[in-house]
N, C-alpha and C positions, 0 to 999 in steps of 0.2 A: 855815636851811640846806636846800638842795634834796637830797632823797633820791630817787635814780633807780634803778629796777630793784632795789628792796630796801626794808626797813623797819627803823627803829631802835627798840629796846626802850625801854619807859618805865621809867626807873630806880626809880620809886615802886612798881612792881608786881613787881619782881624778888624782893624778900624776901631769903632766905638763898641762893636758887639756883633753878634750873629744870632739869628732866630734858632730856637731849639730844634725846629723841624729840619733845618739845614744841617745842624750838627748830627741829628739822628740819621740823616741820609748818608753822612760820611761813614757812620759805623757799619752800614749795610747789615743789620741784624737779620739772621735767617730765622726760620721757624723755631719757636721755643727759646728765642734769645731776645735780650733787651739791650738798647744802646746805653753805654756808660761814658762818663767823662772823668779822666784822671788828671789832676793838676795839683802840684805842691803837696803830694802825698795823700790827698783826699780823693776818694772815689765816690761818685754819685750817679744815679740814673738820670739820663737826659730827659727833661720835660719838654716835649715838642710844642707845648702851648705857650712857652714864655721866651722872652728875649734875654740872652746871656751877654753881660757886659764884658768889656776887655779885661778888667781886673780878675774876673772869674776864669779867664781863658789863657792867662799868662802867669807863670810862676815867678818867684822872686829872683830867679836867675835869668828871666827874660825868655824862657822857653815856652813855646805854645803847648797847650794841653794835649794829652793823648786821647784819642777817640777810639773806642773799640766796643765790644759787646760781651755779654756773659749770659750763661743759661738763666732762664726764669727759675725762680724758687717757688715752692708751694707755700703760700701764706697760711694754708689751713693747718699745717703740721705744728700745732702747739698742744700742750697738755696742761690740765689744771686750771684753765682759764674760763672765761664766760662761755656758756653753751646755750644754743637756742632751745626754745621750748620743744620744738619738733625733734631735735636731736635727743634731748633728755627723754621724751616720750618713747621714741623708737628704741633707745638703749634699754629703758626699763622693761618694755614689752619683750624684747629679745632675751634679756637676762631671766625674766620670769619663765619664758618658754623653755630656755635651755635648762634651767633648774628643774622644771617639771619632767623633762624628757631625757636629759643626759646625766644629771647629778641629783638624784633623788634624796641623797643625804644632806642636801642643802648647800647654798653658797652664801658668801658675804658680799654685800653690794653697797656702794656709796650712793645711798638714796638722795642725799642732798645735792651733790654735784654731778652724779653719774660719770665720775672720772675713772672708776675701776670696778672690777669684780674679782673675787677670789674664790677658787675652789679649794677648801681647806684640806681635802684628802683626794688629790688627783692621782689615780693609779697609773703608774708608768708602764710602758710596754715591756715585754719580757727581757729585751736586751739590756735594760737598766737594772735588773734585779740583783746583779752581783754587787751593785752599789747601794741601791735603795729601791723599795717597792712603791712608795707613794711620797708625795710632797705637796705642800701648799703651792698653788699655781695662780698667778695673777695675770689678767688681761687689762691693759690700760686703753681707754678710748680717747682718740684725738678729739680736740675741740670740734672738729668738722665731721666727726662720725655721724652718719654712715657714709658720707661722701668719700671719706678717706678711711682706709682700714687701720687696725692696730699695727704697730711696728714691733714685731717680736713679742715675747711674753717673759714672765719672771717666775723663777722658782726659788724656794727658800730652804729645801732640805740640804743636809750636809753632803753636797755633791762636789767632787773635785772640779775645778774650773776647766772648761773646755775639754771634757772627756771625749767629745767627737768633733772638736774644732769649731763649735758654734756657741759655747757657753762662756760668758765673760762676767768680770766684776764691774765693767763699765758698759756704756751703750754706744751705738752708732746709728747712722741713718736718721738722725733727729728724733730718736726714741726718747721717752720720758726718763730723765736721770734721777728724779726724786726718790723712787723706790730703792735705788742702790744704797742711799744713806740710811735706809731702814732695814737693811739686812738681806734684801733681795739680790739675786743675780739674774742677769739678762740673757735670754736665749735668742740668738739672731735668726729671725724669720722675716725676710723682707719681701713684700709683694711689689712687683714692678709696676711702674706708672701705667695706668690704663688697663691693668689686668683685673683690678677689683671693679665689679659692676653691680652696684646696689640698684634697687628699684624703689619707686615711691611707695608701693606696697611691699614692705621689706621681705615678705615671705616669697616673693617672686624673683628676688635677686640675691646677690651675695650678702651674707648677714653673719651673725655670731655663730650660727651652726656651721657655716662655711669655714669660719676661722678655727673653730675647735676641731673640725675634720682635718684642717691643715696642721694644727698642733699635733694631733695624734699621728699624722703621717710623718712629719719630720722627726718626731721622737722615736718612732718605730722603724725609721728607714736605716 
């Protein structure tokens, strides 16, 4: 059996068990990666603080568990869930400021959960005018906003899917899928990890103005 990007434990050397810290050292996880244990079709992250018994490390065929690593995942990227009071306050302040300075005709806002805002009449750049001139446009806020930026945005006008290779009926990159079932389509605009730099005083870092500048750029590009 080929073992790629990992190693399988020798069942004869497991004894009654092995400390998790030793298992984790076998995985040799590099920066941005975490050690994992794969045994009997089950994958779990290795807990360095506990002792693993033999039955957890040998499958029903007598083979030792496979030890490897996988990339860390961002636990913050969720949508529609609990939000801190600070996150809600900062989103509300930013939405009010954007409405006053960019969208004087008004916006719709989820005041209860601060999960989304909608510009009912977003005027599209000239290159879209052969299809449509304006559309409702939604921005959804991750549960961890402003630490994490929005993932793409949503439009509802009768626009053909993917007119420029970025407009889809589904979502990717862990974007919020719920709006798709409500008639929205998703425009892929992904900000690379580490590129979004908010500040405790939100006016001094990346914020909702930054994101709408990005939206305008990608739509007009």
